[in-house]
C-alpha positions in Angstrom: 3.6 -16.4 25.6 0.2 -14.7 25.8 -1.8 -15.2 29.0 -5.2 -16.9 28.8 -8.0 -14.3 28.5 -10.7 -14.1 31.2 -13.5 -14.1 28.7 -13.9 -17.2 26.5 -11.9 -17.3 23.4 -13.1 -19.6 20.6 -11.3 -20.3 17.4 -13.0 -21.7 14.3 -11.9 -23.5 11.2 -13.7 -25.4 8.5 -12.9 -27.5 5.4 -9.6 -29.0 6.6 -10.0 -31.8 4.0 -7.4 -34.0 5.6 -6.1 -36.3 2.9 -5.9 -33.5 0.3 -4.4 -30.7 2.4 -1.1 -29.0 3.2 0.0 -30.7 6.5 2.2 -27.7 7.4 -0.9 -25.4 7.5 -2.8 -27.8 9.8 0.3 -28.1 12.1 0.7 -24.3 12.2 -3.0 -23.8 13.2 -2.6 -26.4 16.1 0.7 -24.7 17.2 -1.0 -21.3 17.3 -3.6 -22.7 19.6 -0.8 -23.8 22.0 0.6 -20.2 22.0 -2.7 -18.3 22.2 -4.6 -20.8 24.4 -8.2 -20.5 23.2 -10.8 -22.1 25.5 -12.3 -24.0 22.6 -11.5 -24.8 18.9 -14.5 -25.5 16.6 -13.9 -27.5 13.4 -17.0 -27.3 11.3 -17.1 -30.0 8.7 -15.2 -31.5 5.8 -12.6 -32.7 8.3 -11.6 -35.4 5.8 -11.5 -35.2 2.0 -13.4 -38.4 1.3 -14.3 -40.1 4.6 -11.7 -42.7 4.1 -10.3 -44.7 7.0 -6.7 -43.4 6.4 -8.0 -39.8 6.5 -9.8 -40.4 9.7 -6.7 -42.0 11.2 -4.7 -38.9 10.2 -7.3 -36.6 11.6 -7.4 -38.5 14.9 -3.6 -37.9 15.2 -4.2 -34.2 14.4 -6.8 -33.9 17.1 -4.3 -35.2 19.7 -2.0 -32.2 18.9 -4.5 -29.7 20.5 -4.2 -28.8 24.1 -7.7 -27.3 24.4 -11.1 -28.9 23.9 -12.1 -29.4 20.2 -15.8 -29.4 19.1 -16.5 -31.0 15.7 -19.4 -31.3 13.3 -19.4 -33.4 10.1 -19.5 -32.1 6.5 -20.5 -33.7 3.3 -16.9 -34.9 2.7 -16.9 -36.8 6.0 -19.0 -39.8 4.9 -17.1 -42.4 2.8 -17.0 -41.8 -0.9 -15.5 -45.2 -1.7 -18.1 -47.4 0.0 -21.7 -46.7 -1.1 -23.2 -49.2 1.3 -21.5 -47.6 4.3 -22.3 -44.1 2.9 -26.0 -45.0 2.9 -26.4 -47.1 6.1 -23.6 -45.8 8.4 -22.4 -42.5 6.9 -20.9 -41.0 10.0 -19.8 -44.1 11.9 -16.1 -43.0 11.7 -16.9 -39.4 12.6 -18.9 -40.6 15.6 -15.9 -42.5 16.9 -13.5 -39.5 16.8 -12.1 -38.5 20.2 -13.5 -35.0 20.3 -16.6 -33.2 21.6 -19.7 -33.7 19.4 -23.4 -32.9 19.5 -23.1 -30.6 22.7 -20.2 -29.0 24.4 -20.6 -27.2 27.8 -17.9 -25.4 29.7 -17.0 -22.1 31.3 -20.3 -20.3 30.4 -20.2 -21.6 26.8 -22.6 -24.1 25.2 -22.0 -25.3 21.6 -24.5 -27.4 19.8 -24.4 -29.2 16.5 -26.8 -28.3 13.6 -26.2 -31.4 11.3 -26.4 -30.1 7.8 -24.3 -33.0 6.3 -26.3 -35.8 4.8 -25.0 -39.1 3.3 -27.1 -38.8 0.2 -29.6 -36.2 -1.1 -32.3 -36.0 -3.7 -30.3 -33.6 -5.7 -27.0 -33.7 -7.6 -25.2 -31.0 -5.7 -24.6 -32.6 -2.3 -22.2 -29.8 -1.3 -25.2 -27.6 -0.3 -26.2 -29.9 2.6 -29.6 -30.2 4.2 -31.2 -27.8 6.6 -34.8 -28.2 7.7 -37.0 -26.6 10.3 -37.0 -29.9 12.2 -33.2 -30.1 12.2 -32.9 -26.6 13.6 -35.5 -27.3 16.3 -33.8 -30.5 17.4 -30.5 -28.7 17.5 -31.9 -25.9 19.6 -33.5 -28.5 22.0 -30.0 -29.9 22.7 -29.4 -26.7 24.7 -32.3 -27.6 27.0 -33.8 -24.1 26.6 -37.0 -23.3 28.5 -40.2 -24.0 26.6 -41.2 -21.1 24.5 -44.1 -20.6 22.0 -41.6 -19.6 19.3 -39.2 -22.1 17.8 -36.5 -19.4 18.1 -36.1 -18.2 21.7 -35.4 -14.7 22.7 -31.9 -13.7 23.6 -31.0 -15.2 27.0 -30.2 -13.0 29.9 -26.5 -12.2 30.6 -26.3 -14.8 33.4 -27.1 -17.6 31.0 -24.4 -19.4 29.0 -23.2 -18.0 25.7 -24.7 -20.4 23.1 -23.4 -21.2 19.6 -25.1 -23.5 17.1 -22.6 -24.9 14.5 -23.3 -26.4 11.2 -21.1 -27.0 8.1 -23.3 -25.7 5.3 -25.1 -22.4 4.7 -28.7 -22.6 6.1 -30.1 -20.8 3.0 -29.7 -22.5 -0.3 -28.5 -19.8 -2.6 
C-alpha cells in the first residue's frame, strides 16, 4: 500500500450524477482513495442527477465511504427538478445538509474555497452554463481572508502562505 506523500495530494472529480450513474465506478473511485490516501477529495458539482431526496440519501452513504476529508460544491443538477417551489426558494437545502466540507476547507497548508456557479433558476434557457459574476468571484476570494489589496485579484502569495484553490462547477467564461 502506498505511503502518504509529504506534500498535499488532492483528488478531484465532477459530475457524479448519483441516481443516473454506474455505482461500481463510484465505489472504485472511493476505494482508490483508501489505497492512495489523498489529503483531500474535491467533488465539484452535479453530485446528484436531479436533486431528489433519494439521490441525496445515496450520495450521503457514498460520502461515508471516504477515509479522507471531502470538499463539495453544488452543480446545476443538485437543486430539485421535481419541486419548483423548493427549487426557487430553497434550492440547495439538501446540499447544505450534507456531511462534508463546504464553503471553506482549511488543513495542512491547503485552503479550498467555493465559487458558487450553480443557480436554482436563470434568465436563460441553458441552465447548464451556470452563473459567474464579478461579485461572486470577489465574495469567494474574501472567504480566504486575504489581506486587503487594491486589485480584486491578489498577487501570488509567498511560499509560506497556504496553497489556495477556488472550486466551482461551471466554466467561468460563457463560451
